[in-house]
C-alpha positions in Angstrom: -24.3 9.4 -17.1 -27.9 8.2 -16.4 -30.1 9.5 -13.9 -29.6 7.7 -10.5 -26.1 6.5 -11.3 -23.6 7.4 -9.0 -20.0 8.9 -10.2 -17.3 6.5 -9.8 -15.3 7.3 -6.7 -12.0 8.9 -7.1 -9.0 6.4 -7.2 -7.7 7.5 -3.9 -11.0 6.8 -2.1 -11.4 3.2 -3.9 -7.8 2.5 -3.0 -6.6 4.7 -0.4 -2.9 5.7 -0.2 -0.4 5.8 3.0 2.7 7.2 3.8 5.4 4.8 5.2 5.0 5.4 8.8 1.3 4.8 8.4 1.8 1.5 6.9 4.6 0.6 9.8 2.0 1.4 12.3 -0.9 -0.8 10.7 -1.9 -3.8 12.3 -2.3 -5.6 8.8 1.4 -6.7 8.7 3.6 -8.8 11.1 6.7 -7.4 12.7 8.7 -9.1 10.3 6.7 -7.6 7.2 7.1 -4.2 8.9 10.8 -4.7 8.9 11.0 -5.5 5.3 8.8 -2.7 4.6 10.8 -0.3 6.3 13.8 -1.2 4.1 11.6 -1.0 0.9 9.4 1.9 1.1 10.6 5.4 0.4 9.8 8.3 3.1 8.4 10.7 0.7 5.9 8.3 -1.3 2.5 7.0 -0.6 1.3 3.2 -1.2 -1.9 1.5 -1.3 -1.9 -1.5 0.9 -2.1 -3.8 -1.9 1.2 -2.4 -3.2 2.8 -2.7 0.0 1.8 -6.4 0.0 3.1 -6.8 -3.6 6.4 -5.3 -2.7 6.7 -7.9 0.3 5.8 -11.0 -2.0 8.5 -9.6 -4.6 11.1 -9.2 -1.9 10.2 -12.8 -0.7 10.7 -14.1 -4.2 14.2 -12.2 -4.6 12.6 -9.6 -7.0 13.0 -6.5 -5.1 14.5 -3.6 -6.7 
């Protein structure tokens, strides 16, 4: 690394992860989206906001696991 360059931030700082309850309390999702996420997210996992949005899109397309 050259002098003056900053080290890249760890993945969790660049893309913070949240517990299911934190996502369900977020104002970034509509009540309907929160209902979907409530069913799709696992209690013991952590997710990025982007991953949660992706899961909603997949569910809407009928691709949810």
